[in-house]
C-alpha positions as CSV (number, residue, x, y, z in Angstrom):
1,X,-29.1,-28.9,-39.1
2,X,-25.7,-30.2,-37.9
3,X,-23.8,-27.6,-39.8
4,X,-26.2,-24.9,-38.6
5,X,-25.7,-26.1,-35.0
6,X,-21.9,-26.0,-35.3
7,X,-22.1,-22.4,-36.7
8,X,-24.3,-21.3,-33.8
9,X,-21.9,-22.9,-31.3
10,X,-18.9,-21.2,-32.9
11,X,-20.7,-17.8,-32.9
12,X,-21.6,-18.3,-29.2
13,X,-17.9,-19.1,-28.4
14,X,-16.8,-16.0,-30.2
15,X,-19.3,-14.0,-28.4
16,X,-18.1,-15.4,-25.1
17,X,-14.5,-14.3,-25.8
18,X,-15.6,-10.6,-25.7
19,X,-15.9,-9.2,-22.2
20,X,-18.1,-6.1,-21.8
21,X,-16.9,-3.8,-19.1
22,X,-18.2,-0.5,-17.7
23,X,-16.1,1.7,-15.6
24,X,-17.6,0.6,-12.3
25,X,-17.0,-3.1,-13.0
26,X,-13.5,-2.4,-14.1
27,X,-12.7,-0.6,-10.9
28,X,-14.3,-3.3,-8.8
29,X,-12.3,-6.0,-10.6
30,X,-9.1,-4.0,-10.2
31,X,-9.5,-3.7,-6.4
32,X,-10.4,-7.3,-6.1
33,X,-8.1,-9.2,-8.5
34,X,-5.2,-7.0,-9.6
35,X,-1.6,-7.5,-8.4
36,X,-1.6,-4.0,-7.0
37,X,-4.7,-4.9,-4.9
38,X,-3.0,-8.0,-3.6
39,X,0.1,-6.0,-2.6
40,X,-2.1,-3.4,-0.8
41,X,-3.9,-6.2,1.2
42,X,-0.5,-7.6,2.3
43,X,0.8,-4.2,3.3
44,X,-2.3,-3.7,5.4
45,X,-2.0,-7.1,7.0
46,X,1.6,-6.3,8.0
47,X,0.4,-3.2,9.8
48,X,-2.5,-5.2,11.4
49,X,-0.2,-7.9,12.7
50,X,2.3,-5.3,13.9
51,X,-0.5,-3.7,15.9
52,X,-1.6,-7.1,17.2
53,X,2.0,-7.7,18.4
54,X,2.0,-4.4,20.2
55,X,-1.3,-5.3,22.0
56,X,0.0,-8.7,22.9
57,X,3.1,-7.2,24.5
58,X,0.8,-5.4,26.9
59,X,-0.7,-8.8,28.1
60,X,1.0,-11.2,30.5
61,X,3.3,-13.6,28.7
62,X,4.3,-17.1,29.8
63,X,7.4,-18.8,28.6
64,X,9.7,-21.7,29.3
65,X,13.5,-21.5,29.1
66,X,14.8,-25.1,28.9
67,X,18.3,-26.4,28.6
68,X,17.8,-30.2,28.2
69,X,21.5,-31.1,28.1
70,X,24.9,-29.5,28.5
71,X,28.2,-31.4,28.7
72,X,31.5,-29.8,29.6
73,X,34.9,-31.6,29.7
74,X,37.8,-29.4,30.6
75,X,40.9,-29.0,32.8
76,X,40.7,-26.7,35.7
77,X,43.0,-25.7,38.6
78,X,42.1,-27.3,42.0
79,X,43.7,-27.0,45.4
80,X,45.3,-30.2,46.7
81,X,45.1,-30.1,50.5
82,X,47.6,-33.0,51.0
83,X,50.2,-31.4,48.8
84,X,49.2,-27.9,49.9
85,X,49.3,-26.7,46.3
86,X,47.1,-25.9,43.3
87,X,47.1,-28.6,40.6
88,X,45.4,-29.0,37.2
89,X,42.7,-31.7,37.1
90,X,40.4,-33.0,34.5
91,X,36.7,-32.2,35.1
92,X,33.6,-33.6,33.4
93,X,30.2,-32.1,34.1
94,X,26.7,-32.8,32.7
95,X,24.0,-30.2,33.5
96,X,20.4,-29.6,32.6
97,X,17.8,-27.1,33.7
98,X,14.7,-25.1,32.9
99,X,12.6,-22.1,34.1
100,X,9.0,-21.1,33.8
101,X,8.6,-17.3,33.6
102,X,5.5,-15.1,33.7
103,X,6.1,-11.5,32.6
104,X,4.0,-8.3,32.5
105,X,5.2,-5.0,31.0
106,X,4.0,-1.9,32.7
107,X,3.3,1.1,30.5
108,X,3.2,3.6,33.4
109,X,6.7,2.9,34.7
110,X,8.3,1.3,31.7
111,X,9.5,-1.6,33.7
112,X,8.7,-5.4,33.7
113,X,7.2,-7.4,36.5
114,X,7.9,-11.1,36.5
115,X,7.3,-14.3,38.4
116,X,9.4,-17.4,37.8
117,X,10.2,-20.9,39.0
118,X,13.4,-22.7,38.0
119,X,15.2,-26.0,38.5
120,X,18.8,-26.9,37.6
121,X,20.7,-30.2,38.0
122,X,24.4,-30.9,37.8
123,X,26.3,-34.2,37.7
124,X,30.1,-34.0,38.1
125,X,32.2,-37.1,37.0
126,X,35.7,-35.9,37.7
127,X,37.9,-37.4,40.5
128,X,35.0,-36.7,42.8
129,X,31.5,-37.8,41.7
130,X,28.6,-35.9,43.0
131,X,25.1,-34.8,41.9
132,X,23.4,-31.5,42.9
133,X,20.0,-29.9,42.3
134,X,19.3,-26.2,42.7
135,X,15.6,-25.1,42.9
136,X,13.9,-21.8,42.9
137,X,10.3,-22.7,43.7
138,X,9.2,-19.1,43.2
139,X,10.8,-15.7,42.6
140,X,9.0,-12.4,42.2
141,X,10.9,-9.5,40.6
142,X,10.9,-6.2,38.9
143,X,13.3,-4.7,36.4
144,X,13.5,-1.3,34.9
145,X,15.8,1.2,33.2
146,X,16.3,4.3,35.4
147,X,17.3,6.8,32.8
148,X,14.0,8.7,32.6
149,X,13.1,7.1,29.2
150,X,9.9,5.0,29.1
151,X,9.9,3.1,25.8
152,X,6.5,1.5,26.6
153,X,4.9,5.0,27.0
154,X,6.1,6.1,23.6
155,X,4.9,2.8,22.0
156,X,1.5,3.4,23.5
157,X,1.4,6.7,21.7
158,X,2.9,5.7,18.3
159,X,1.6,2.1,17.6
160,X,-2.2,2.9,17.6
161,X,-1.4,5.9,15.3
162,X,0.6,3.6,13.0
163,X,-2.3,1.1,12.8
164,X,-4.7,3.9,12.0
165,X,-2.3,5.1,9.3
166,X,-2.1,1.5,7.9
167,X,-5.9,1.4,7.5
168,X,-6.0,4.8,5.8
169,X,-3.1,3.9,3.6
170,X,-5.0,0.8,2.5
171,X,-8.0,2.9,1.4
172,X,-5.6,5.5,-0.2
173,X,-3.8,2.8,-2.2
174,X,-7.2,1.3,-3.2
175,X,-8.1,4.7,-4.7
176,X,-4.7,4.6,-6.5
177,X,-5.8,1.3,-8.0
178,X,-9.1,2.9,-9.0
179,X,-7.2,5.8,-10.8
180,X,-5.0,3.3,-12.6
181,X,-8.1,1.3,-13.7
182,X,-9.7,4.6,-15.0
183,X,-6.5,5.3,-17.0
184,X,-6.4,1.8,-18.5
185,X,-10.2,1.9,-19.1
186,X,-10.1,5.1,-21.1
187,X,-6.9,4.0,-22.9
188,X,-9.0,1.2,-24.3
189,X,-11.9,3.6,-24.9
190,X,-9.7,6.0,-26.8
191,X,-8.2,3.1,-28.8
192,X,-11.6,1.7,-29.5
193,X,-12.8,5.2,-30.6
194,X,-9.8,5.6,-32.9
195,X,-10.5,2.1,-34.4
196,X,-14.2,2.9,-35.0
197,X,-13.3,6.2,-36.5
198,X,-10.7,4.6,-38.7
199,X,-13.2,2.0,-39.8
200,X,-15.8,4.6,-40.7
201,X,-13.1,6.6,-42.5
202,X,-12.2,3.6,-44.6
203,X,-15.9,3.2,-45.5
204,X,-16.3,6.9,-46.1
205,X,-13.1,7.1,-48.2
206,X,-14.2,4.1,-50.3
207,X,-17.6,5.8,-50.9
208,X,-16.0,9.1,-51.7
209,X,-13.5,7.5,-54.1
210,X,-16.3,5.7,-56.0
211,X,-18.2,9.0,-56.2
212,X,-15.1,10.8,-57.3
213,X,-14.5,8.3,-60.1
214,X,-18.0,8.8,-61.5
215,X,-17.7,12.6,-61.2
216,X,-14.3,12.5,-62.9
217,X,-15.8,10.6,-65.9
218,X,-18.1,13.6,-66.4
219,X,-15.2,16.1,-65.8
220,X,-16.9,17.3,-62.6
221,X,-13.6,17.0,-60.7
222,X,-10.0,17.1,-61.8
223,X,-7.5,14.2,-61.9
224,X,-5.6,15.8,-59.0
225,X,-8.7,15.7,-56.8
226,X,-9.4,12.1,-57.8
227,X,-5.8,11.2,-56.8
228,X,-6.3,13.0,-53.5
229,X,-9.4,10.8,-52.8
230,X,-7.4,7.7,-53.7
231,X,-4.6,8.8,-51.4
232,X,-7.2,9.4,-48.6
233,X,-8.5,5.9,-49.1
234,X,-5.0,4.4,-48.8
235,X,-4.1,6.4,-45.8
236,X,-7.4,5.4,-44.2
237,X,-6.6,1.7,-44.6
238,X,-3.1,2.3,-43.1
239,X,-4.7,4.2,-40.2
240,X,-7.1,1.4,-39.6
241,X,-4.3,-1.2,-39.3
242,X,-2.4,1.1,-36.9
243,X,-5.5,1.7,-34.8
244,X,-6.1,-2.0,-34.7
245,X,-2.6,-2.6,-33.2
246,X,-3.1,0.2,-30.6
247,X,-6.5,-1.2,-29.6
248,X,-5.0,-4.7,-29.2
249,X,-2.2,-3.3,-27.0
250,X,-4.6,-1.2,-24.9
251,X,-6.9,-4.3,-24.3
252,X,-3.8,-6.4,-23.4
253,X,-2.7,-3.8,-20.8
254,X,-6.2,-3.6,-19.3
255,X,-6.5,-7.4,-19.2
256,X,-3.1,-7.9,-17.6
257,X,-3.9,-5.1,-15.0
258,X,-7.2,-6.8,-14.1
259,X,-5.4,-10.2,-13.9
260,X,-7.5,-11.6,-16.7
261,X,-6.4,-13.8,-19.6
262,X,-4.1,-11.9,-21.9
263,X,-6.1,-13.0,-24.9
264,X,-9.3,-11.5,-23.6
265,X,-11.1,-9.1,-25.9
266,X,-12.6,-6.2,-24.0
267,X,-15.4,-4.0,-25.1
268,X,-15.8,-0.9,-22.9
269,X,-19.0,0.9,-22.3
270,X,-18.8,4.7,-21.9
271,X,-19.8,5.9,-18.4
272,X,-21.9,9.0,-17.7
273,X,-21.1,11.7,-15.2
274,X,-22.4,11.9,-11.7
275,X,-25.0,14.4,-12.8
276,X,-25.3,17.5,-10.6
277,X,-22.8,16.4,-7.9
278,X,-20.9,19.4,-6.6
279,X,-17.8,19.1,-4.4
280,X,-17.3,22.1,-2.0
281,X,-13.7,23.1,-1.7
282,X,-14.0,23.7,2.1
283,X,-15.6,20.3,2.6
284,X,-12.8,18.6,0.6
285,X,-10.1,20.4,2.6
286,X,-11.7,19.4,5.8
287,X,-12.0,15.7,4.8
288,X,-8.4,15.7,3.5
289,X,-7.1,16.9,6.8
290,X,-9.2,14.4,8.8
291,X,-8.7,11.3,6.6
292,X,-5.6,11.6,4.4
293,X,-2.8,9.2,5.7
294,X,-0.2,11.9,5.0
295,X,-1.3,13.7,8.1
296,X,-1.0,10.6,10.2
297,X,2.4,9.9,8.7
298,X,3.6,13.3,9.7
299,X,2.2,13.0,13.2
300,X,4.0,9.7,13.5
301,X,7.3,11.3,12.2
302,X,7.0,14.1,14.8
303,X,6.2,11.6,17.6
304,X,9.2,9.4,16.7
305,X,11.4,12.4,16.6
306,X,10.2,13.5,20.0
307,X,10.8,9.9,21.3
308,X,14.4,10.0,20.1
309,X,14.9,13.4,21.6
310,X,13.6,12.1,24.9
311,X,15.9,9.1,24.7
312,X,19.0,11.3,23.9
313,X,18.2,13.7,26.7
314,X,17.9,10.8,29.2
315,X,21.1,9.2,28.0
316,X,23.0,12.5,28.1
317,X,23.2,12.3,31.8
318,X,23.8,8.6,32.8
319,X,22.6,5.1,32.2
320,X,21.1,3.2,35.1
321,X,19.0,0.1,35.6
322,X,17.7,-1.8,38.6
323,X,16.6,-5.4,39.1
324,X,14.9,-6.4,42.3
325,X,13.6,-9.8,43.2
326,X,12.6,-11.9,46.3
327,X,12.0,-15.6,46.4
328,X,13.0,-19.0,47.7
329,X,16.0,-21.1,46.9
330,X,17.5,-24.5,48.0
331,X,20.2,-27.0,47.0
332,X,20.2,-30.7,47.6
333,X,21.7,-34.0,46.3
334,X,18.4,-35.1,44.9
335,X,15.4,-33.4,43.3
336,X,12.9,-34.1,46.1
337,X,15.0,-32.5,48.8
338,X,15.8,-29.5,46.6
339,X,12.2,-28.4,47.3
340,X,12.3,-29.0,51.1
341,X,12.8,-26.2,53.6
342,X,13.8,-23.5,50.9
343,X,15.8,-20.6,52.0
344,X,14.9,-16.9,51.5
345,X,16.5,-15.3,48.5
346,X,16.9,-11.6,47.8
347,X,18.5,-10.0,44.8
348,X,19.1,-6.3,44.3
349,X,21.2,-5.3,41.3
350,X,21.8,-1.7,40.3
351,X,23.9,-0.8,37.2
352,X,25.2,2.7,36.6
353,X,27.1,4.1,33.6
354,X,28.3,7.6,34.2
355,X,29.9,9.5,31.4
356,X,33.0,11.4,32.4
357,X,34.9,12.0,29.1
358,X,33.1,11.0,25.9
359,X,34.3,14.0,23.7
360,X,30.8,15.3,23.2
361,X,29.3,12.1,21.8
362,X,26.1,12.2,23.9
363,X,25.8,15.9,23.5
364,X,26.1,15.4,19.7
365,X,23.4,12.8,19.7
366,X,21.1,15.1,21.7
367,X,21.6,18.0,19.3
368,X,21.1,15.7,16.3
369,X,17.8,14.4,17.8
370,X,16.7,18.0,18.5
371,X,17.5,19.0,14.8
372,X,15.6,15.9,13.6
373,X,12.6,17.0,15.5
374,X,12.7,20.5,14.0
375,X,13.0,19.0,10.5
376,X,10.1,16.6,11.1
377,X,7.9,19.5,12.2
378,X,8.8,21.7,9.2
379,X,8.4,18.7,6.8
380,X,4.9,18.1,8.3
381,X,3.9,21.6,7.7
382,X,5.2,21.6,4.1
383,X,3.4,18.4,3.3
384,X,0.2,19.8,4.8
385,X,0.5,22.9,2.5
386,X,1.2,20.7,-0.5
387,X,-1.8,18.5,0.2
388,X,-4.1,21.6,0.6
389,X,-2.8,22.9,-2.7
390,X,-3.4,19.6,-4.5
391,X,-6.9,19.3,-3.1
392,X,-7.8,22.9,-4.2
393,X,-6.5,22.4,-7.8
394,X,-8.1,19.0,-8.2
395,X,-11.5,20.1,-6.9
396,X,-11.5,23.2,-9.1
397,X,-10.6,21.1,-12.1
398,X,-13.4,18.6,-11.3
399,X,-16.0,21.3,-11.0
400,X,-14.9,22.9,-14.3
401,X,-14.6,19.6,-16.1
402,X,-18.4,19.0,-15.8
403,X,-19.0,22.1,-17.9
404,X,-16.3,21.1,-20.3
405,X,-18.0,17.8,-20.9
406,X,-21.3,19.5,-21.8
407,X,-19.5,21.8,-24.2
408,X,-17.5,19.0,-25.7
409,X,-20.7,16.9,-26.2
410,X,-22.4,19.9,-27.9
411,X,-19.4,20.5,-30.1
412,X,-19.5,16.8,-31.1
413,X,-23.1,17.0,-32.2
414,X,-22.4,20.1,-34.2
415,X,-19.4,18.5,-35.9
416,X,-21.4,15.4,-36.8
417,X,-24.2,17.5,-38.3
418,X,-21.6,19.6,-40.2
419,X,-20.0,16.4,-41.6
420,X,-23.3,14.9,-42.7
421,X,-24.3,18.2,-44.5
422,X,-20.8,18.4,-46.1
423,X,-21.1,14.8,-47.3
424,X,-24.5,15.6,-48.9
425,X,-23.1,18.7,-50.6
426,X,-20.1,16.8,-51.9
427,X,-22.3,14.1,-53.3
428,X,-24.3,16.8,-55.2
429,X,-21.2,18.5,-56.3
430,X,-21.5,21.6,-54.1
431,X,-18.5,20.8,-51.9
432,X,-14.9,19.9,-52.8
433,X,-12.5,17.4,-51.4
434,X,-10.9,19.8,-49.0
435,X,-14.2,20.7,-47.4
436,X,-14.9,17.0,-46.8
437,X,-11.5,16.4,-45.3
438,X,-11.8,19.4,-43.0
439,X,-15.3,18.3,-41.9
440,X,-14.1,14.8,-41.1
441,X,-11.1,16.0,-39.1
442,X,-13.4,18.3,-37.1
443,X,-15.7,15.5,-36.3
444,X,-12.8,13.2,-35.2
445,X,-11.2,16.0,-33.1
446,X,-14.6,16.7,-31.4
447,X,-15.0,13.0,-30.6
448,X,-11.6,12.8,-29.0
449,X,-12.1,16.1,-27.1
450,X,-15.3,14.7,-25.6
451,X,-13.6,11.5,-24.6
452,X,-10.6,13.3,-23.1
453,X,-13.0,15.5,-21.1
454,X,-14.8,12.5,-19.8
455,X,-11.6,10.8,-18.8
456,X,-10.3,13.9,-17.0
457,X,-13.6,14.1,-15.1
458,X,-13.4,10.6,-13.8
459,X,-9.7,10.8,-13.0
460,X,-10.3,14.0,-11.0
461,X,-13.2,12.4,-9.2
462,X,-11.2,9.4,-8.0
463,X,-8.2,11.6,-7.3
464,X,-10.4,13.6,-4.9
465,X,-11.6,10.4,-3.3
466,X,-7.9,9.4,-2.8
467,X,-6.9,12.7,-1.3
468,X,-9.9,13.0,1.0
469,X,-10.9,9.3,1.5
470,X,-14.5,10.5,1.3
471,X,-17.3,9.5,-1.0
472,X,-19.1,12.7,-1.9
473,X,-21.9,10.9,-3.7
474,X,-23.0,9.1,-0.6
475,X,-21.6,11.8,1.7
476,X,-19.7,9.3,3.9
477,X,-16.1,8.6,4.7
478,X,-14.6,5.6,2.9
479,X,-13.5,4.1,6.3
480,X,-17.2,4.0,7.4
481,X,-18.2,2.2,4.2
482,X,-15.4,-0.4,4.4
483,X,-15.1,-3.5,6.5
484,X,-11.4,-4.2,7.3
485,X,-12.2,-7.6,8.7
486,X,-12.9,-8.8,5.1
487,X,-9.2,-8.5,4.5
488,X,-8.1,-10.5,7.5
489,X,-10.5,-13.4,7.2
């Protein structure tokens, strides 16, 4: 009983080492645990936080600028009234200060409105010792570039588009992971099929060789035919060993892709088709134009090129900025008096930079920006045409592939029947070795053709999902079926 229990436990452990996977579970694991899926999530999160930063820049911000200590020791020229001359004197100064600032960016004008309060203190320890405090209890101001270029307005156009593109790119990259999972899955399936066929071929060649020896004894076949059967048996054993190695490599590649233990043994289960699902070409083109991130990427490129053209056009004339502020200000020998009876403070600063001779630098920048816009518009149209062509070809291949699967399955059944009949005829002496070899090769070729047709069907199906970001089985966009918050939290 102890020995029997140990045998059962060992068999159970062996059974646990084999993981049975269907196509759906392999795709789900790939989009959950693979390194590509992890990379896609982080790429989306970068776009998410970039958009959050853009939204935060549109809200009031409160900051503190603090200089806790600054010490200067230097020699500076001073006027000596007794000697009526300038002399160099040593100066030592310790200062500290800070400011509290509230800012609000304005999208309409492209400027910044701010409110601040500041306090600075200075202690001088040269020949004359004194302490002073300068306070700005409140100051209200506004600053803006006056060159006709509003950076905030362009950000408001581009940043939401970039975030929408980041969401669509996440779904797009997830479908790339699905396609990769389909490829690895069917690589294992093909290797598994080769191994099973090689195993059956070894068994069949052994059987045929034994029958051939018996028939050779009664002179029913020649020595050359018997040697051919022996050669087929040897080749079958070699093919079995090679197929075992290919199967092991394919399982290792799938396990590593799914982020599983590399020693995991995988048994794949063949999927079926989607039945009578039909994908209309017009619907696929419509969904590709509405959902494919390539369109959003081209829109972003055109907008960015228009932004740079607007900037170059504004800078072609002159550069100007203005800073206006009104507030209160006071100076005293102590901090308390620095806030008593503050004086009115007005600051108006206008900066101008007028190009006179720049040898065509600004004009060149403007022309380059204009050409970049033309290139962006042409590139967008080219990529739109390429996407439409790819959608058309893929949808047609998918719709044709369903019929090919049916034909391949029918051919496989016929090849199996032909092989069984040829085997029976060979055993009764009515078929020769060449007929057996041809029947076996036809059966193996039919099995591979069926599996290749099934693989192409599923690759085309997930490629269409990637190009359109649309699930034609449920008739819903992938963005509607997906919760982006699951990535963040």
